[in-house]
N, C-alpha and C positions, 0 to 999 in steps of 0.2 A: 965645886967644879963638877962633881958627879951629878948634882941637881940640874945644872945648866945643860949637860949633855942629854939627860933624860928628857927634858922639855923639848930640846931641839929635835931629837929623834921622833918625838911624838907629834911634831908639827903643830899646825894651828887648827882651830875650829872655825868653820865658815857657816854662818847663818844668814839666810836670805828670807826676809819677810815682806809681804805686800799687804794692802788693805784687805785682801781676801784671806790671808793667813800665811803660815810658814810654807815656803816653797822648797827650801833646802836647808839641811842641818847635818853637817858631817865633820868629824874630827880626824886628826892624823893627816891633814893636808900638808904637803911639802911646800907648795907655793900657790898663791892665788894672784891672778893678774886682773886688775880692774882698770877700766878706762874712765879717767876723771876729766873734768873740764880743763885741768892743767896738764893732761897727758896720761900716758900709761904708767901704772905703778905695779911692781911685783912685790908681794908681801909674803915674808917668811917668818918663822919663829924668831922672836926677839927683835922684830922690826920696831922702830920708833913709833909712837902713837900717831895715828893719821885720822883726819876728819876731812872728807872731800865730797864735793858734788859730782855725781856720775853723769856720763853721757848715755845716750841710747847706743848700746854696743854689747859685744860679747864679754862675758866674764869667764875666765878660764881657771879651773882648779886642777892641780896635778898632785897625784899621790903615787909615788914609785913610777912605774911605766904607764900608769893609767892617767888619761886626760879627759876631763869633762868640760863641755861648753854649755853656758846658760845664756839665754837672751834676756838681758836686763834693760829695762826701758826707763832710764833716769832714776834719780833718787839720791841717797846719801850713803857713803861708806864710812864706817868708824872702826878703827883697829886699836885695841889696847889689850894688854894681858893675854896675848896670843889668841885673841878671838876677833875675827872680822865679822862685823854685823852690817848687813846691807838692808836698808829700808828703801824698797824700790816702788815706783808707781805700779809696775807689773814686772813679772819675771817668770820664765819657763825653762825647765830643763829640756834638752834637745829631744828626749824620747817622748815628750808629751805634746810637742808642737804639731798641730794639724797643718800640714804644708798646703793643702788645697784651700783651707780657710785663710791662711796667710797670703797666698797668691791672690785670692779674691780681694782681700783687704788692700793689697798693693794696687790692684787694678782700680778699685774704688778711689783710693788716694790719688792716683795719677789723674783720674777723671776730675776729681775735686780740684786738684792743682791747676789743671788746664782751665777749668771754669773760673776759678778765682783769679787767674792771670788775665783772662778775657774781661772780667768784671772790674779789674784793678782793686780787688778787695783784699787789703793787706792782712786783716785779722784771719780771714778764711785761708789765705795763702800760708800763713804760719801754721795753722792747725793742720792743713793738708800736708805740709812738709813733714811735720812731726809724725802724722799717721803713716806717711810713706817710709820714713826712717824706721819706725817700729816694725812695719811689715817686712822690709828688706832685712832687718836684723834677725827676725824670726826665721825667714827663709834661709839666710846665711848659716845660722846655728844648726838648723835642721839638716842642711846640706852637708855640714861637717860630720854629723853623726852617720849619715848614709854614705859618706865617702865620695860625694859628687863634687 
């Protein structure tokens, strides 16, 4: 029993990796909230194992009164043995997001979207929608950090 209490108070470890490398690796997390293709999942210590495809959305980690948001752009989340591992296409912590670059990406994606609609180009339309979702996600996560 004492062993279970110790693990629960120590929380979980959250690791986020991308093709570029490790983006996040923290222990003692009380809860991580991931957005999967099946819906939002909150993961705490002793949670049942999970393997899920992620959407382009915010990932939230909470430790005590601290809350951190990360922009995660798709990928896979796997949770077992009190470790959440996210293998993402790309991911950024809110403090490293370049908002002006994200805003420019949003504007480019909107222009690509309009052009693809005019040309009835379904493949380009899908790519433009994904680019737009990624840019909006980055802007949203950065805005949370700045309190906007």
